[in-house]
ZADO-1210 file (C-alpha; in nm, 4 decimals, padded with zeros to 6 digits):
<atoms>
<atom x="00.5404" y="-01.6493" z="05.3872" code="MET" pos="1"/>
<atom x="00.8220" y="-01.6329" z="05.6345" code="ASN" pos="2"/>
<atom x="00.7903" y="-02.0081" z="05.6885" code="LYS" pos="3"/>
<atom x="00.8229" y="-02.0761" z="05.3147" code="ILE" pos="4"/>
<atom x="01.1262" y="-01.8508" z="05.2919" code="GLY" pos="5"/>
<atom x="01.2823" y="-02.0244" z="05.5884" code="PHE" pos="6"/>
<atom x="01.2282" y="-02.3642" z="05.4231" code="VAL" pos="7"/>
<atom x="01.3818" y="-02.2449" z="05.0960" code="ILE" pos="8"/>
<atom x="01.6797" y="-02.0966" z="05.2771" code="SER" pos="9"/>
<atom x="01.7304" y="-02.4180" z="05.4708" code="GLY" pos="10"/>
<atom x="01.7089" y="-02.6205" z="05.1525" code="PHE" pos="11"/>
<atom x="01.9672" y="-02.4014" z="04.9824" code="LEU" pos="12"/>
<atom x="02.1995" y="-02.4348" z="05.2809" code="VAL" pos="13"/>
<atom x="02.1648" y="-02.8134" z="05.2787" code="VAL" pos="14"/>
<atom x="02.2224" y="-02.8138" z="04.9023" code="LEU" pos="15"/>
<atom x="02.5352" y="-02.6047" z="04.9422" code="ALA" pos="16"/>
<atom x="02.6653" y="-02.8348" z="05.2139" code="ILE" pos="17"/>
<atom x="02.6020" y="-03.1376" z="04.9954" code="LEU" pos="18"/>
<atom x="02.7686" y="-02.9690" z="04.6974" code="ALA" pos="19"/>
<atom x="03.0752" y="-02.8927" z="04.9095" code="SER" pos="20"/>
<atom x="03.1065" y="-03.2616" z="04.9975" code="THR" pos="21"/>
<atom x="03.1196" y="-03.3763" z="04.6344" code="LEU" pos="22"/>
<atom x="03.4056" y="-03.3289" z="04.3875" code="PHE" pos="23"/>
<atom x="03.5131" y="-03.4773" z="04.0555" code="VAL" pos="24"/>
<atom x="03.8650" y="-03.6005" z="03.9810" code="VAL" pos="25"/>
<atom x="03.9508" y="-03.5622" z="03.6124" code="ASP" pos="26"/>
<atom x="04.1631" y="-03.8280" z="03.4418" code="GLN" pos="27"/>
<atom x="04.4260" y="-03.5598" z="03.3728" code="ARG" pos="28"/>
<atom x="04.4621" y="-03.4751" z="03.7411" code="GLN" pos="29"/>
<atom x="04.5606" y="-03.6040" z="04.0811" code="PHE" pos="30"/>
<atom x="04.3194" y="-03.5223" z="04.3632" code="GLY" pos="31"/>
<atom x="04.4899" y="-03.4469" z="04.6970" code="VAL" pos="32"/>
<atom x="04.2478" y="-03.4601" z="04.9890" code="LEU" pos="33"/>
<atom x="04.3478" y="-03.2484" z="05.2893" code="TYR" pos="34"/>
<atom x="04.2067" y="-03.2936" z="05.6381" code="SER" pos="35"/>
<atom x="04.2817" y="-03.0049" z="05.8739" code="PHE" pos="36"/>
<atom x="04.5837" y="-02.9061" z="05.6625" code="GLY" pos="37"/>
<atom x="04.7287" y="-03.2575" z="05.6445" code="GLN" pos="38"/>
<atom x="04.7298" y="-03.4838" z="05.3390" code="ILE" pos="39"/>
<atom x="04.4774" y="-03.7575" z="05.4056" code="LYS" pos="40"/>
<atom x="04.4544" y="-03.9220" z="05.0655" code="GLU" pos="41"/>
<atom x="04.5890" y="-03.8950" z="04.7103" code="VAL" pos="42"/>
<atom x="04.3239" y="-03.9900" z="04.4561" code="ILE" pos="43"/>
<atom x="04.4657" y="-04.1248" z="04.1304" code="THR" pos="44"/>
<atom x="04.1504" y="-04.2764" z="03.9779" code="GLU" pos="45"/>
<atom x="03.9075" y="-04.0431" z="03.7993" code="PRO" pos="46"/>
<atom x="03.5468" y="-04.0199" z="03.9097" code="GLY" pos="47"/>
<atom x="03.2998" y="-03.8618" z="04.1539" code="LEU" pos="48"/>
<atom x="03.4208" y="-03.8445" z="04.5151" code="ARG" pos="49"/>
<atom x="03.2894" y="-03.7090" z="04.8413" code="TRP" pos="50"/>
<atom x="03.4499" y="-03.5419" z="05.1409" code="LYS" pos="51"/>
<atom x="03.3597" y="-03.3476" z="05.4517" code="LEU" pos="52"/>
<atom x="03.2739" y="-02.9849" z="05.3969" code="PRO" pos="53"/>
<atom x="03.5264" y="-02.7151" z="05.4664" code="GLN" pos="54"/>
<atom x="03.7019" y="-02.6390" z="05.6911" code="PRO" pos="55"/>
<atom x="03.7177" y="-03.0073" z="05.7829" code="PHE" pos="56"/>
<atom x="03.8444" y="-03.1217" z="05.4453" code="GLN" pos="57"/>
<atom x="03.9435" y="-02.9623" z="05.1154" code="ASN" pos="58"/>
<atom x="04.0776" y="-03.0861" z="04.7794" code="VAL" pos="59"/>
<atom x="04.3699" y="-02.9640" z="04.5696" code="VAL" pos="60"/>
<atom x="04.4244" y="-03.0848" z="04.2125" code="PHE" pos="61"/>
<atom x="04.7615" y="-03.1518" z="04.0501" code="LEU" pos="62"/>
<atom x="04.8278" y="-03.1907" z="03.6781" code="ASP" pos="63"/>
<atom x="04.9368" y="-03.5475" z="03.6045" code="ARG" pos="64"/>
<atom x="05.0120" y="-03.4918" z="03.2347" code="ARG" pos="65"/>
<atom x="05.3612" y="-03.4742" z="03.0845" code="ILE" pos="66"/>
<atom x="05.4765" y="-03.1133" z="03.1082" code="LEU" pos="67"/>
<atom x="05.7349" y="-02.9300" z="02.8976" code="THR" pos="68"/>
<atom x="06.0065" y="-02.7043" z="03.0330" code="LEU" pos="69"/>
<atom x="06.2161" y="-02.4939" z="02.7931" code="ASP" pos="70"/>
<atom x="06.5545" y="-02.3515" z="02.8799" code="SER" pos="71"/>
<atom x="06.5468" y="-01.9903" z="03.0002" code="PRO" pos="72"/>
<atom x="06.7647" y="-01.7069" z="02.8703" code="GLU" pos="73"/>
<atom x="07.0828" y="-01.7807" z="03.0618" code="THR" pos="74"/>
<atom x="07.4493" y="-01.7036" z="03.0226" code="GLY" pos="75"/>
<atom x="07.6984" y="-01.9029" z="02.8189" code="ALA" pos="76"/>
<atom x="07.8699" y="-02.2165" z="02.9463" code="LEU" pos="77"/>
<atom x="08.2450" y="-02.2689" z="02.9166" code="GLN" pos="78"/>
<atom x="08.4029" y="-02.5715" z="02.7520" code="THR" pos="79"/>
<atom x="08.7304" y="-02.7412" z="02.8464" code="ALA" pos="80"/>
<atom x="08.9247" y="-02.5047" z="02.6170" code="GLU" pos="81"/>
<atom x="08.7550" y="-02.2001" z="02.7789" code="LYS" pos="82"/>
<atom x="08.5204" y="-02.1272" z="02.4910" code="LYS" pos="83"/>
<atom x="08.1689" y="-02.0023" z="02.5596" code="ASN" pos="84"/>
<atom x="07.8664" y="-02.1885" z="02.4290" code="LEU" pos="85"/>
<atom x="07.4950" y="-02.1110" z="02.4445" code="VAL" pos="86"/>
<atom x="07.2959" y="-02.4307" z="02.5001" code="VAL" pos="87"/>
<atom x="06.9182" y="-02.4479" z="02.4549" code="ASP" pos="88"/>
<atom x="06.7527" y="-02.7561" z="02.6020" code="TRP" pos="89"/>
<atom x="06.4073" y="-02.9117" z="02.6382" code="LEU" pos="90"/>
<atom x="06.2795" y="-03.1112" z="02.9373" code="LEU" pos="91"/>
<atom x="05.9758" y="-03.3402" z="02.9560" code="LYS" pos="92"/>
<atom x="05.8580" y="-03.4223" z="03.3100" code="TRP" pos="93"/>
<atom x="05.5527" y="-03.5116" z="03.5196" code="ARG" pos="94"/>
<atom x="05.4487" y="-03.5500" z="03.8803" code="ILE" pos="95"/>
<atom x="05.4939" y="-03.9093" z="03.9942" code="SER" pos="96"/>
<atom x="05.4512" y="-03.8747" z="04.3732" code="ASP" pos="97"/>
<atom x="05.2035" y="-03.6017" z="04.4702" code="PRO" pos="98"/>
<atom x="05.2796" y="-03.6344" z="04.8440" code="ARG" pos="99"/>
<atom x="05.6544" y="-03.5846" z="04.7934" code="GLN" pos="100"/>
<atom x="05.5908" y="-03.3092" z="04.5419" code="PHE" pos="101"/>
<atom x="05.3762" y="-03.1142" z="04.7871" code="ILE" pos="102"/>
<atom x="05.6200" y="-03.1705" z="05.0736" code="ARG" pos="103"/>
<atom x="05.9086" y="-03.0444" z="04.8585" code="THR" pos="104"/>
<atom x="05.7506" y="-02.7367" z="04.7097" code="PHE" pos="105"/>
<atom x="05.5078" y="-02.6453" z="04.9941" code="SER" pos="106"/>
<atom x="05.2311" y="-02.5332" z="04.7611" code="THR" pos="107"/>
<atom x="05.0391" y="-02.7650" z="04.5330" code="ALA" pos="108"/>
<atom x="04.8725" y="-02.4976" z="04.3260" code="THR" pos="109"/>
<atom x="05.1746" y="-02.3589" z="04.1474" code="SER" pos="110"/>
<atom x="05.4347" y="-02.5309" z="03.9310" code="LEU" pos="111"/>
<atom x="05.6688" y="-02.2323" z="03.9222" code="THR" pos="112"/>
<atom x="05.8810" y="-02.3527" z="04.2131" code="ALA" pos="113"/>
<atom x="05.9206" y="-02.6986" z="04.0592" code="ALA" pos="114"/>
<atom x="06.0188" y="-02.5554" z="03.7213" code="GLU" pos="115"/>
<atom x="06.2731" y="-02.3223" z="03.8827" code="ASN" pos="116"/>
<atom x="06.4270" y="-02.6124" z="04.0757" code="ARG" pos="117"/>
<atom x="06.4432" y="-02.8316" z="03.7654" code="LEU" pos="118"/>
<atom x="06.5978" y="-02.5494" z="03.5639" code="THR" pos="119"/>
<atom x="06.8679" y="-02.5061" z="03.8255" code="SER" pos="120"/>
<atom x="06.9463" y="-02.8789" z="03.8278" code="VAL" pos="121"/>
<atom x="06.9638" y="-02.9006" z="03.4468" code="VAL" pos="122"/>
<atom x="07.1899" y="-02.5950" z="03.4239" code="GLN" pos="123"/>
<atom x="07.4276" y="-02.7294" z="03.6899" code="ASP" pos="124"/>
<atom x="07.4396" y="-03.0718" z="03.5232" code="ALA" pos="125"/>
<atom x="07.5041" y="-02.9170" z="03.1816" code="LEU" pos="126"/>
<atom x="07.7769" y="-02.6970" z="03.3253" code="LYS" pos="127"/>
<atom x="07.9584" y="-02.9983" z="03.4731" code="ASN" pos="128"/>
<atom x="07.9280" y="-03.1970" z="03.1510" code="GLU" pos="129"/>
<atom x="08.0335" y="-02.9154" z="02.9180" code="ILE" pos="130"/>
<atom x="08.3233" y="-02.7960" z="03.1351" code="ASN" pos="131"/>
<atom x="08.4953" y="-03.1319" z="03.0882" code="SER" pos="132"/>
<atom x="08.4568" y="-03.1474" z="02.7086" code="ARG" pos="133"/>
<atom x="08.5701" y="-02.9558" z="02.4028" code="THR" pos="134"/>
<atom x="08.3481" y="-02.7848" z="02.1499" code="VAL" pos="135"/>
<atom x="08.4142" y="-03.0641" z="01.8996" code="ARG" pos="136"/>
<atom x="08.3053" y="-03.3261" z="02.1534" code="ASP" pos="137"/>
<atom x="07.9840" y="-03.1434" z="02.2335" code="ILE" pos="138"/>
<atom x="07.8921" y="-03.0777" z="01.8723" code="LEU" pos="139"/>
<atom x="07.9673" y="-03.4217" z="01.7342" code="SER" pos="140"/>
<atom x="08.1193" y="-03.7215" z="01.9087" code="THR" pos="141"/>
<atom x="07.9984" y="-03.6940" z="02.2703" code="GLU" pos="142"/>
<atom x="07.6698" y="-03.5075" z="02.2467" code="ARG" pos="143"/>
<atom x="07.4712" y="-03.8163" z="02.3486" code="ASP" pos="144"/>
<atom x="07.7047" y="-03.8721" z="02.6435" code="LYS" pos="145"/>
<atom x="07.6425" y="-03.5169" z="02.7591" code="VAL" pos="146"/>
<atom x="07.2680" y="-03.5706" z="02.7572" code="MET" pos="147"/>
<atom x="07.3013" y="-03.9091" z="02.9279" code="SER" pos="148"/>
<atom x="07.5029" y="-03.7506" z="03.2080" code="GLY" pos="149"/>
<atom x="07.2532" y="-03.4673" z="03.2502" code="VAL" pos="150"/>
<atom x="06.9565" y="-03.7049" z="03.2483" code="GLN" pos="151"/>
<atom x="07.1188" y="-03.9401" z="03.5004" code="LYS" pos="152"/>
<atom x="07.1788" y="-03.6618" z="03.7508" code="ARG" pos="153"/>
<atom x="06.8382" y="-03.5110" z="03.6858" code="LEU" pos="154"/>
<atom x="06.6582" y="-03.8414" z="03.7448" code="ILE" pos="155"/>
<atom x="06.8347" y="-03.8897" z="04.0773" code="GLU" pos="156"/>
<atom x="06.7502" y="-03.5395" z="04.1997" code="ASP" pos="157"/>
<atom x="06.3954" y="-03.5465" z="04.0613" code="ALA" pos="158"/>
<atom x="06.3090" y="-03.8536" z="04.2725" code="LYS" pos="159"/>
<atom x="06.3485" y="-03.6385" z="04.5817" code="ASN" pos="160"/>
<atom x="06.1002" y="-03.3903" z="04.4335" code="PHE" pos="161"/>
<atom x="05.8315" y="-03.6474" z="04.3522" code="GLY" pos="162"/>
<atom x="05.8957" y="-03.5886" z="03.9833" code="ILE" pos="163"/>
<atom x="05.9605" y="-03.8319" z="03.6972" code="GLU" pos="164"/>
<atom x="06.1909" y="-03.7206" z="03.4141" code="ILE" pos="165"/>
<atom x="06.0528" y="-03.8422" z="03.0825" code="VAL" pos="166"/>
<atom x="06.3131" y="-03.6976" z="02.8480" code="ASP" pos="167"/>
<atom x="06.5734" y="-03.4242" z="02.8138" code="VAL" pos="168"/>
<atom x="06.7190" y="-03.3011" z="02.4857" code="ARG" pos="169"/>
<atom x="06.9600" y="-03.0369" z="02.3599" code="ILE" pos="170"/>
<atom x="06.7821" y="-02.8266" z="02.0995" code="LYS" pos="171"/>
<atom x="07.0660" y="-02.5999" z="01.9934" code="ARG" pos="172"/>
<atom x="07.4321" y="-02.5428" z="02.0658" code="VAL" pos="173"/>
<atom x="07.5771" y="-02.2169" z="01.9408" code="ASP" pos="174"/>
<atom x="07.8370" y="-01.9542" z="02.0143" code="PHE" pos="175"/>
<atom x="07.7368" y="-01.6207" z="02.1691" code="PRO" pos="176"/>
<atom x="07.6578" y="-01.3421" z="01.9262" code="GLY" pos="177"/>
<atom x="07.9956" y="-01.1690" z="01.9540" code="SER" pos="178"/>
<atom x="08.1842" y="-01.4956" z="01.9164" code="VAL" pos="179"/>
<atom x="07.9663" y="-01.6012" z="01.6241" code="THR" pos="180"/>
<atom x="08.0511" y="-01.2798" z="01.4422" code="GLU" pos="181"/>
<atom x="08.4240" y="-01.3236" z="01.4995" code="SER" pos="182"/>
<atom x="08.4062" y="-01.6892" z="01.3915" code="VAL" pos="183"/>
<atom x="08.2173" y="-01.5872" z="01.0793" code="PHE" pos="184"/>
<atom x="08.4763" y="-01.3226" z="00.9975" code="GLN" pos="185"/>
<atom x="08.7590" y="-01.5721" z="01.0501" code="ARG" pos="186"/>
<atom x="08.5865" y="-01.8277" z="00.8284" code="MET" pos="187"/>
<atom x="08.5274" y="-01.5594" z="00.5678" code="GLN" pos="188"/>
<atom x="08.8962" y="-01.4624" z="00.5814" code="SER" pos="189"/>
<atom x="09.0043" y="-01.8255" z="00.5478" code="GLU" pos="190"/>
<atom x="08.7697" y="-01.8821" z="00.2537" code="ARG" pos="191"/>
<atom x="08.8976" y="-01.5623" z="00.0910" code="ARG" pos="192"/>
<atom x="09.2566" y="-01.6822" z="00.1361" code="GLN" pos="193"/>
<atom x="09.1716" y="-02.0198" z="-00.0173" code="VAL" pos="194"/>
<atom x="08.9941" y="-01.8439" z="-00.3057" code="ALA" pos="195"/>
<atom x="09.2993" y="-01.6228" z="-00.3682" code="ASN" pos="196"/>
<atom x="09.5254" y="-01.9274" z="-00.3667" code="GLU" pos="197"/>
<atom x="09.2981" y="-02.1017" z="-00.6154" code="LEU" pos="198"/>
<atom x="09.2924" y="-01.7922" z="-00.8355" code="ARG" pos="199"/>
<atom x="09.6739" y="-01.7682" z="-00.8242" code="SER" pos="200"/>
<atom x="09.7084" y="-02.1358" z="-00.9070" code="THR" pos="201"/>
<atom x="09.4561" y="-02.0986" z="-01.1881" code="GLY" pos="202"/>
<atom x="09.6356" y="-01.7915" z="-01.3263" code="ALA" pos="203"/>
<atom x="09.9687" y="-01.9773" z="-01.3188" code="ALA" pos="204"/>
<atom x="09.8158" y="-02.2757" z="-01.4945" code="GLU" pos="205"/>
<atom x="09.6555" y="-02.0439" z="-01.7502" code="ALA" pos="206"/>
<atom x="09.9905" y="-01.8768" z="-01.8221" code="GLU" pos="207"/>
<atom x="10.1541" y="-02.2170" z="-01.8524" code="LYS" pos="208"/>
<atom x="09.8860" y="-02.3345" z="-02.0952" code="ILE" pos="209"/>
<atom x="09.9091" y="-02.0120" z="-02.2975" code="ARG" pos="210"/>
<atom x="10.2888" y="-02.0353" z="-02.3122" code="ALA" pos="211"/>
<atom x="10.2695" y="-02.3973" z="-02.4259" code="ASP" pos="212"/>
<atom x="10.0059" y="-02.3069" z="-02.6849" code="ALA" pos="213"/>
<atom x="10.2212" y="-02.0171" z="-02.8133" code="ASP" pos="214"/>
<atom x="10.5237" y="-02.2461" z="-02.8327" code="ARG" pos="215"/>
<atom x="10.3267" y="-02.5075" z="-03.0227" code="GLN" pos="216"/>
<atom x="10.1912" y="-02.2381" z="-03.2543" code="ARG" pos="217"/>
<atom x="10.5420" y="-02.1107" z="-03.3271" code="GLU" pos="218"/>
<atom x="10.6631" y="-02.4626" z="-03.3922" code="VAL" pos="219"/>
<atom x="10.3691" y="-02.5374" z="-03.6200" code="ILE" pos="220"/>
<atom x="10.4095" y="-02.2077" z="-03.8096" code="VAL" pos="221"/>
<atom x="10.7844" y="-02.2629" z="-03.8467" code="ALA" pos="222"/>
<atom x="10.7376" y="-02.6179" z="-03.9685" code="GLU" pos="223"/>
<atom x="10.4650" y="-02.5045" z="-04.2081" code="ALA" pos="224"/>
<atom x="10.6875" y="-02.2218" z="-04.3391" code="TYR" pos="225"/>
<atom x="10.9745" y="-02.4692" z="-04.3790" code="ARG" pos="226"/>
<atom x="10.7555" y="-02.7131" z="-04.5673" code="ASP" pos="227"/>
<atom x="10.6124" y="-02.4312" z="-04.7784" code="ALA" pos="228"/>
<atom x="10.9576" y="-02.3017" z="-04.8654" code="GLN" pos="229"/>
<atom x="11.0693" y="-02.6530" z="-04.9492" code="LYS" pos="230"/>
<atom x="10.7706" y="-02.7089" z="-05.1751" code="ILE" pos="231"/>
<atom x="10.8126" y="-02.3642" z="-05.3250" code="LYS" pos="232"/>
<atom x="11.1814" y="-02.4325" z="-05.3894" code="GLY" pos="233"/>
<atom x="11.1008" y="-02.7623" z="-05.5528" code="GLU" pos="234"/>
<atom x="10.8351" y="-02.5888" z="-05.7638" code="GLY" pos="235"/>
<atom x="11.0738" y="-02.3093" z="-05.8611" code="ASP" pos="236"/>
<atom x="11.3351" y="-02.5678" z="-05.9531" code="ALA" pos="237"/>
<atom x="11.0904" y="-02.7545" z="-06.1722" code="LYS" pos="238"/>
<atom x="10.9708" y="-02.4287" z="-06.3261" code="ALA" pos="239"/>
<atom x="11.3274" y="-02.3222" z="-06.3941" code="ALA" pos="240"/>
<atom x="11.3971" y="-02.6577" z="-06.5529" code="ALA" pos="241"/>
<atom x="11.0898" y="-02.6259" z="-06.7726" code="LEU" pos="242"/>
<atom x="11.1780" y="-02.2695" z="-06.8666" code="TYR" pos="243"/>
<atom x="11.5357" y="-02.3739" z="-06.9402" code="SER" pos="244"/>
<atom x="11.4222" y="-02.6598" z="-07.1558" code="ASP" pos="245"/>
<atom x="11.1705" y="-02.4442" z="-07.3396" code="ALA" pos="246"/>
<atom x="11.4116" y="-02.1546" z="-07.3884" code="PHE" pos="247"/>
<atom x="11.6832" y="-02.3904" z="-07.5032" code="GLY" pos="248"/>
<atom x="11.4664" y="-02.5139" z="-07.7841" code="ARG" pos="249"/>
<atom x="11.3907" y="-02.1612" z="-07.9165" code="ASP" pos="250"/>
<atom x="11.6223" y="-01.8801" z="-07.8031" code="ALA" pos="251"/>
<atom x="11.4266" y="-01.6164" z="-07.9992" code="GLN" pos="252"/>
<atom x="11.1044" y="-01.7139" z="-07.8198" code="PHE" pos="253"/>
<atom x="11.2836" y="-01.7038" z="-07.4877" code="ALA" pos="254"/>
<atom x="11.4032" y="-01.3490" z="-07.5520" code="GLN" pos="255"/>
<atom x="11.0537" y="-01.2487" z="-07.6609" code="PHE" pos="256"/>
<atom x="10.8987" y="-01.4010" z="-07.3463" code="TYR" pos="257"/>
<atom x="11.1448" y="-01.2247" z="-07.1169" code="ARG" pos="258"/>
<atom x="11.0698" y="-00.8944" z="-07.2892" code="SER" pos="259"/>
<atom x="10.6986" y="-00.9412" z="-07.2350" code="LEU" pos="260"/>
<atom x="10.7600" y="-01.0198" z="-06.8679" code="GLU" pos="261"/>
<atom x="10.9683" y="-00.7039" z="-06.8387" code="ALA" pos="262"/>
<atom x="10.6922" y="-00.4961" z="-07.0022" code="TYR" pos="263"/>
<atom x="10.4366" y="-00.6514" z="-06.7726" code="LYS" pos="264"/>
<atom x="10.6388" y="-00.5694" z="-06.4649" code="ALA" pos="265"/>
<atom x="10.7147" y="-00.2150" z="-06.5822" code="SER" pos="266"/>
<atom x="10.3585" y="-00.1210" z="-06.6751" code="PHE" pos="267"/>
<atom x="10.1632" y="-00.2868" z="-06.3948" code="ALA" pos="268"/>
<atom x="09.9276" y="00.0112" z="-06.3656" code="LYS" pos="269"/>
<atom x="09.7647" y="00.2291" z="-06.6271" code="LYS" pos="270"/>
<atom x="09.9068" y="00.5363" z="-06.4625" code="SER" pos="271"/>
<atom x="10.2663" y="00.4128" z="-06.4851" code="ASP" pos="272"/>
<atom x="10.4846" y="00.6354" z="-06.7064" code="VAL" pos="273"/>
<atom x="10.8405" y="00.5600" z="-06.8284" code="MET" pos="274"/>
<atom x="11.0514" y="00.8126" z="-07.0177" code="VAL" pos="275"/>
<atom x="11.3150" y="00.6425" z="-07.2351" code="LEU" pos="276"/>
<atom x="11.4900" y="00.6916" z="-07.5660" code="ASP" pos="277"/>
<atom x="11.2912" y="00.5011" z="-07.8369" code="PRO" pos="278"/>
<atom x="11.6144" y="00.3537" z="-07.9603" code="SER" pos="279"/>
<atom x="11.6778" y="00.1961" z="-07.6197" code="ASN" pos="280"/>
<atom x="11.7186" y="-00.1789" z="-07.6168" code="ASP" pos="281"/>
<atom x="11.4197" y="-00.2023" z="-07.3853" code="PHE" pos="282"/>
<atom x="11.1865" y="-00.1492" z="-07.6842" code="PHE" pos="283"/>
<atom x="11.3784" y="-00.3783" z="-07.9191" code="ARG" pos="284"/>
<atom x="11.0980" y="-00.6352" z="-07.9224" code="THR" pos="285"/>
<atom x="10.8385" y="-00.3716" z="-08.0108" code="MET" pos="286"/>
<atom x="11.0588" y="-00.2329" z="-08.2855" code="ARG" pos="287"/>
<atom x="11.1178" y="-00.5778" z="-08.4312" code="ASN" pos="288"/>
<atom x="10.7435" y="-00.6495" z="-08.4476" code="GLY" pos="289"/>
<atom x="10.7510" y="-00.9061" z="-08.1725" code="GLY" pos="290"/>
<atom x="11.0152" y="-01.1233" z="-08.3301" code="SER" pos="291"/>
<atom x="11.2469" y="-01.0639" z="-08.0366" code="GLY" pos="292"/>
<atom x="11.5648" y="-01.0883" z="-08.2589" code="GLY" pos="293"/>
<atom x="11.8278" y="-00.8403" z="-08.3769" code="GLN" pos="294"/>
<atom x="11.7395" y="-00.8598" z="-08.7467" code="GLY" pos="295"/>
<atom x="11.5180" y="-01.1590" z="-08.8167" code="GLY" pos="296"/>
<atom x="11.1737" y="-01.0718" z="-08.9404" code="SER" pos="297"/>
<atom x="11.2311" y="-00.6997" z="-08.9133" code="ALA" pos="298"/>
<atom x="11.4783" y="-00.7000" z="-09.2090" code="ALA" pos="299"/>
<atom x="11.2249" y="-00.7791" z="-09.4820" code="PRO" pos="300"/>
<atom x="11.0019" y="-00.4947" z="-09.3597" code="ALA" pos="301"/>
<atom x="11.2834" y="-00.2413" z="-09.4217" code="LYS" pos="302"/>
<atom x="11.3232" y="-00.3562" z="-09.7854" code="LYS" pos="303"/>
</atoms>
């Protein structure tokens, strides 16, 4: 029994030793083979590999994919006119030389040191580029030049780190919160001033239009009244001529007609009352039986 257990234990030990000599390099990784703490080989091709068991040799894996680094929460950068800007950027990078990468950052198991170094380089490059330009340049005309300058410096420094810079982009350029609020208030004030000017101009134009319309109305009413009076005068003249012609043909009828008009004007309402002497000339026509004369047809009635 002890012999069988010894055999099994020996087999397990041999199996463990064999397992420690084999390793697999994934296509997404670099395999760095160490021998007594020194880099012996960098394996770039994926597949099954073998090595000496520890402590003679050991393997460390590095990510060979393109990695993304976002800008941290940092302070504002000053432009040429001493205005503060908050710049958010995005960096795409990957390990190109594992040996140099490990020599630069000491440890191959953590990317924190590399990201911190890259962040520092990007921030310094952005500071130099932004300090020499105005806000207008950064936001419009020279934004590409800013990124080209940052990328050029970053590529040069990254070579010393064993890193390849794939791309770097500015995601957002904005003013700090306090500045943004003041800019918004200033813009609001300017827009309010423009709106007031437009309202004043509109009110002046409205008054001008109303005054012109009133003037035209007065002119039109005056001309219409003039034309009406002219037509009325012509009509009255024609009527007077007709009346004169008619009355000239029969004076008695003319007197009778005028009396009727006088009665009509005097008794316009049923409630009108007039107190006069019956012998008054006003009732001459009634007394004469409508003849309208002094004697005329009334004389035969008295006989």
